[in-house]
RODO-390091 format. One record per residue (C-alpha): residue number from 1; residue in one letter; chain; x negated, y, z. Coordinates in pm, whole numbers. Each point is the difference from the previous one (the first is absolute). Example, Ala and Ser with C-alpha at 12.3 -4.5 7.8 and 13.67 -1.06 7.14 Angstrom:
// residues 2
1  a  A  -1230  -450  780
2  s  A  -137  344  -66
END
This chain:
// residues 382
1  m  A  -5387  9396  5292
2  q  A  -200  290  144
3  f  A  -39  348  -149
4  s  A  -368  -81  -59
5  e  A  111  -273  -244
6  v  A  218  235  -206
7  i  A  -175  117  -315
8  g  A  -14  378  -15
9  q  A  318  190  101
10  q  A  -167  192  282
11  k  A  254  284  0
12  p  A  320  -206  35
13  a  A  -179  -225  251
14  e  A  -81  304  214
15  v  A  360  121  -26
16  l  A  121  -337  131
17  r  A  -259  -9  279
18  n  A  102  348  113
19  m  A  361  -110  21
20  a  A  -91  -297  217
21  r  A  -243  190  224
22  g  A  248  279  59
23  q  A  285  -244  55
24  r  A  188  180  -278
25  t  A  65  -298  -223
26  p  A  326  51  -195
27  h  A  251  -283  10
28  a  A  -15  -25  -381
29  l  A  -307  54  -216
30  l  A  -24  -28  -378
31  l  A  -352  -74  -126
32  l  A  28  97  -366
33  g  A  -283  -86  -236
34  p  A  -64  -156  -341
35  e  A  -66  -370  -49
36  g  A  -336  -106  139
37  s  A  -49  317  204
38  g  A  -3  -180  333
39  n  A  323  128  154
40  l  A  83  -351  123
41  s  A  -349  -26  152
42  l  A  62  329  181
43  a  A  332  -129  133
44  l  A  -168  -312  138
45  a  A  -288  198  153
46  f  A  237  254  156
47  t  A  215  -275  148
48  q  A  -303  -170  154
49  y  A  -121  336  133
50  i  A  324  82  185
51  l  A  24  -354  144
52  c  A  -365  -26  104
53  e  A  -67  -12  375
54  n  A  -351  146  -21
55  r  A  -1  233  -296
56  s  A  -259  271  -48
57  e  A  53  345  -146
58  t  A  -50  -135  -348
59  d  A  101  -366  -11
60  a  A  149  -306  164
61  c  A  -243  -212  200
62  g  A  52  -314  -209
63  q  A  -53  -220  308
64  c  A  310  19  221
65  a  A  292  -242  -27
66  p  A  224  236  -204
67  c  A  -285  66  -245
68  s  A  -67  -370  -37
69  k  A  365  -70  -75
70  m  A  28  290  -244
71  q  A  -305  -119  -191
72  k  A  177  -334  -44
73  l  A  333  175  -73
74  i  A  172  -192  278
75  h  A  74  274  254
76  p  A  356  -65  130
77  d  A  88  372  7
78  v  A  -106  66  -359
79  h  A  246  -94  -273
80  f  A  -50  2  -376
81  s  A  245  57  -282
82  y  A  -82  -26  -370
83  p  A  160  -88  -335
84  t  A  99  -364  -40
85  i  A  181  -206  -263
86  g  A  352  -132  33
87  s  A  331  155  99
88  k  A  28  -109  363
89  v  A  -357  -33  122
90  t  A  -197  187  265
91  s  A  -367  81  38
92  e  A  -38  -260  273
93  q  A  36  -277  -259
94  f  A  -319  120  -172
95  l  A  -197  102  310
96  p  A  -278  -264  -39
97  q  A  -65  111  -358
98  w  A  8  365  111
99  r  A  -259  -56  271
100  t  A  -226  -182  -243
101  a  A  35  267  -269
102  i  A  -63  294  233
103  t  A  -291  -174  169
104  e  A  -163  -47  -341
105  t  A  67  359  -109
106  p  A  243  265  127
107  y  A  -43  177  -335
108  l  A  210  -245  -203
109  n  A  271  126  -232
110  i  A  361  -107  -32
111  n  A  -65  -215  -306
112  d  A  -273  -197  179
113  w  A  227  -54  299
114  l  A  309  -110  -193
115  q  A  -196  -243  -214
116  l  A  -158  -141  318
117  i  A  344  -88  137
118  g  A  114  -150  -330
119  a  A  208  282  -147
120  e  A  -61  -104  -362
121  n  A  301  154  -178
122  k  A  161  145  314
123  q  A  -28  356  125
124  g  A  -81  103  354
125  n  A  243  160  240
126  i  A  62  70  369
127  t  A  337  -153  75
128  k  A  300  78  219
129  e  A  -95  -298  216
130  e  A  -345  150  48
131  c  A  149  329  119
132  v  A  223  -183  246
133  s  A  -304  -194  124
134  i  A  -196  323  49
135  i  A  279  155  208
136  r  A  24  -314  212
137  k  A  -376  -24  65
138  l  A  -45  366  83
139  s  A  295  -7  239
140  l  A  -185  -247  225
141  k  A  -234  104  279
142  t  A  -374  -3  -57
143  f  A  -183  -321  91
144  e  A  -343  129  95
145  s  A  -71  359  -103
146  t  A  146  344  51
147  y  A  97  31  -365
148  k  A  197  -202  -252
149  v  A  -117  60  -355
150  l  A  160  -83  -334
151  i  A  -233  20  -300
152  m  A  210  6  -317
153  w  A  -203  -37  -317
154  l  A  162  157  -308
155  p  A  334  135  128
156  e  A  66  83  -366
157  y  A  138  -354  -25
158  l  A  273  71  255
159  g  A  230  170  -247
160  k  A  337  86  148
161  e  A  -49  -260  274
162  g  A  -217  263  169
163  n  A  319  172  117
164  r  A  37  -281  254
165  l  A  -318  118  174
166  l  A  80  372  16
167  k  A  140  4  352
168  m  A  -283  -219  131
169  i  A  -263  226  -161
170  e  A  166  319  126
171  e  A  70  -124  353
172  p  A  -227  -298  64
173  p  A  -31  -176  333
174  e  A  -258  152  233
175  n  A  -366  -39  -107
176  t  A  93  -141  -339
177  i  A  -202  111  -302
178  f  A  86  -43  -368
179  l  A  -301  1  -233
180  l  A  115  15  -361
181  v  A  -277  -65  -252
182  a  A  105  129  -341
183  e  A  -138  70  -348
184  n  A  287  174  -179
185  q  A  192  264  191
186  n  A  258  36  -276
187  l  A  129  -354  57
188  i  A  70  49  371
189  l  A  339  117  124
190  n  A  -2  369  89
191  t  A  183  -82  320
192  i  A  -298  -212  107
193  l  A  -257  256  -113
194  s  A  166  272  205
195  r  A  -37  -210  315
196  c  A  -374  -67  -40
197  q  A  -312  207  56
198  l  A  -212  -15  -313
199  v  A  -370  -85  2
200  n  A  -153  34  -347
201  v  A  -263  -255  -98
202  h  A  -194  83  -315
203  g  A  -165  -234  -246
204  l  A  -356  -93  94
205  s  A  -294  186  -146
206  d  A  -251  -185  -216
207  n  A  -262  34  276
208  e  A  235  -153  258
209  i  A  71  -295  -226
210  v  A  -372  -46  -68
211  t  A  -72  -3  374
212  g  A  273  -255  61
213  l  A  -115  -229  -279
214  v  A  -365  15  105
215  e  A  60  -47  374
216  n  A  293  -242  -7
217  n  A  -44  -192  -325
218  g  A  -375  0  -52
219  l  A  -1  167  -341
220  d  A  -311  181  -114
221  q  A  20  378  -28
222  n  A  11  21  -380
223  t  A  269  -265  -39
224  a  A  206  158  278
225  q  A  -21  341  -169
226  n  A  121  -142  -332
227  v  A  288  -180  170
228  a  A  97  307  204
229  f  A  13  212  -313
230  l  A  245  -240  -164
231  a  A  208  -55  316
232  n  A  112  366  14
233  g  A  48  16  376
234  n  A  163  -343  32
235  y  A  -201  -233  224
236  n  A  214  -301  -90
237  e  A  -80  60  -366
238  a  A  -368  35  93
239  l  A  7  -338  175
240  q  A  160  -164  -302
241  l  A  -247  161  -240
242  s  A  -297  -102  214
243  s  A  116  -361  20
244  n  A  110  -25  -362
245  k  A  -130  251  -250
246  d  A  236  -128  -268
247  n  A  332  178  33
248  d  A  277  -230  -125
249  h  A  239  291  -43
250  a  A  -258  182  -209
251  k  A  -49  -299  -231
252  l  A  373  -53  -30
253  f  A  65  366  -76
254  l  A  -273  27  -263
255  e  A  134  -316  -161
256  w  A  346  157  -1
257  m  A  -128  317  -166
258  r  A  -170  -198  -276
259  i  A  303  -223  -60
260  t  A  243  292  -11
261  y  A  -224  187  -242
262  r  A  9  -296  -237
263  g  A  377  -27  43
264  n  A  1  -373  -76
265  p  A  300  -168  173
266  i  A  -176  -338  -11
267  q  A  -271  143  225
268  m  A  237  205  215
269  v  A  221  -290  109
270  p  A  -272  -213  172
271  w  A  -127  310  183
272  v  A  351  89  115
273  e  A  64  -357  119
274  k  A  -326  5  199
275  v  A  93  325  176
276  a  A  358  -113  59
277  k  A  -128  -294  209
278  q  A  -195  221  240
279  g  A  286  109  223
280  r  A  148  343  53
281  e  A  -251  129  254
282  n  A  -293  -90  -225
283  q  A  181  160  -293
284  k  A  46  323  195
285  h  A  -365  -7  103
286  f  A  -106  -52  -361
287  l  A  213  290  -123
288  s  A  -142  219  277
289  y  A  -345  -86  -131
290  a  A  116  101  -351
291  l  A  102  341  136
292  h  A  -339  26  174
293  f  A  -174  -66  -333
294  l  A  202  271  -172
295  r  A  -78  250  277
296  e  A  -371  -68  -38
297  f  A  33  10  -378
298  t  A  155  346  30
299  v  A  -295  117  211
300  l  A  -236  -138  -265
301  k  A  196  172  -276
302  v  A  13  338  173
303  v  A  -328  40  191
304  g  A  -225  -283  -122
305  g  A  -122  -320  160
306  t  A  -221  123  282
307  r  A  242  -99  279
308  v  A  233  -250  -166
309  r  A  72  -291  234
310  l  A  -4  -285  -249
311  q  A  -218  -306  -36
312  d  A  -235  -34  -298
313  e  A  235  -191  -231
314  e  A  293  223  93
315  l  A  -207  313  -54
316  k  A  -115  -124  -340
317  t  A  360  -58  -105
318  a  A  112  335  140
319  t  A  -281  181  -181
320  n  A  103  -153  -333
321  m  A  366  76  68
322  a  A  -80  362  83
323  k  A  -103  57  -361
324  v  A  343  -80  -136
325  l  A  260  2  278
326  e  A  153  337  87
327  l  A  126  118  337
328  d  A  364  2  -111
329  q  A  -33  -372  -77
330  v  A  -156  -59  342
331  e  A  299  177  154
332  q  A  237  -229  -191
333  l  A  -192  -310  113
334  s  A  0  120  361
335  k  A  375  48  -6
336  l  A  42  -343  -156
337  f  A  -208  -169  272
338  s  A  182  191  275
339  d  A  334  -107  -146
340  c  A  -128  -359  -9
341  i  A  -90  12  370
342  f  A  351  122  79
343  a  A  149  -276  -218
344  v  A  -209  -267  174
345  m  A  124  128  336
346  r  A  356  -29  -132
347  n  A  -59  -367  -89
348  a  A  -9  46  -376
349  n  A  -70  -310  -209
350  p  A  -383  11  -26
351  k  A  -22  -160  -346
352  v  A  246  246  -151
353  l  A  -155  292  190
354  f  A  -362  -59  -100
355  l  A  81  -96  -359
356  d  A  203  319  -42
357  a  A  -280  201  165
358  s  A  -255  -159  -234
359  i  A  201  103  -306
360  q  A  37  354  132
361  m  A  -373  17  74
362  h  A  -76  -106  -356
363  k  A  215  283  -135
364  i  A  -158  256  233
365  i  A  -360  -105  -59
366  k  A  27  -68  -372
367  k  A  157  337  -76
368  k  A  -331  187  6
369  l  A  -239  -288  -52
370  s  A  156  -98  -329
371  e  A  -36  356  -127
372  t  A  -368  26  90
373  y  A  -137  -355  -3
374  q  A  208  -197  -247
375  g  A  -145  -346  -55
376  l  A  -250  21  288
377  k  A  -15  -313  217
378  p  A  142  49  353
379  e  A  -323  -130  156
380  n  A  -175  305  -142
381  i  A  249  234  163
382  l  A  112  -177  314
END
C-alpha cells in the first residue's frame, strides 16, 4: 500500500515520511487510532515507503521489487502478528486468510477478522507461542532489504504475554522496526508503551470518508455524505453501511428494547437464545453498538437531533424514547451494558447473562414509563 492509497491522515503520514527521510525511524512505533481510522493502512504504507528502492519525497514508487512484494504482502523481511484463536497457535497458521482480508480492506475490525477465521464462540488472543515465533524471526538476518519490520495489529490482545517481547522491543537487532497498530491504549502493558514512540491517528472526518467512498467505492455524493455522517469517523463502518444499509445490530437492539419494555419472559427467551448462538465476539460487538446508541440518545436528549449519528429507524425510536427516558436511566443502562461486555470477556454463560440483563433493563425502563405512559403499547414508545 502507498501513502496515496491511505484515506485522509495527512498529518501522521507526513510524520512517518519525515522519520524515513531523515533516517530517524525509531525501533518501536505505536500507531494509536480508533477503529476504522486507517492506522493499519498507515503502517503498511510506511513499511512500503522505507523498503522502496526508488521512493520520492512523498511516496513509494509502487513499481520496484520490494513494492511489488509489499503490495502482495509477501515481502520476506516483513512479518505480521495479529490476534488468532486457540491456545498454541501462531499468526503464520492464518497468513493466507490475513493476506486476503487485508487485500480486501485494511480497515477491518477485530470482530470481522475473528469471524473470518472461524472464531464463533472463541475469543482472540496473541499467544506465548506467537511471541516466541516473533523473537525467532526477528533474530534472523534480513533476506533482501536493509530493514526487518514486524507489524503487530492490536497489541491489546497480548495481555501479560507482552512481557516476553520487552527485551526485543527495547534492544532489537540492528535495523529492526516494530510497528504496533493499536486502538485502545489502556489495554496495552505500560512496559510496552514506555518503549514505543507514539503516533496519534485520529478518526476520519466526514469529508475524508466521503472522498474515499466516492473515489474507491463508486458511491454518489449524496449517498456517501449520508453514510459518512452515520459512520462517525470509522471507514470500516462506512463500508459496511454502504454495502448493507440494514444494520443487524440496530434491528436486534431495537427488538431487545421493545421486548424488555413488555417484560414478557415468553418473548425474552427466544431473543436470548438467538443472541447466545452468535459467539462472544459478536456479542461484544452488539453490546458496543448498544453503548453507541445510548451515547447518541444522550446527545439527542441534551442538544437535540441535528447531529445525532443514527439511522432513520433508530432515530425514530430514540426520539420517542427521549420523551420518557431520563438521563439517570440511560446511565444505568450504560453501566449494565458495560458490565455485560466485561462478563462476556470473562466467559459468562450467555443465556444467563442476557436473560438477567433483559430483566434488569425491564426494571430500569419501566420505572419511568409506567408512571407516565401506563397502558401505552411499546410500539408507540419504542
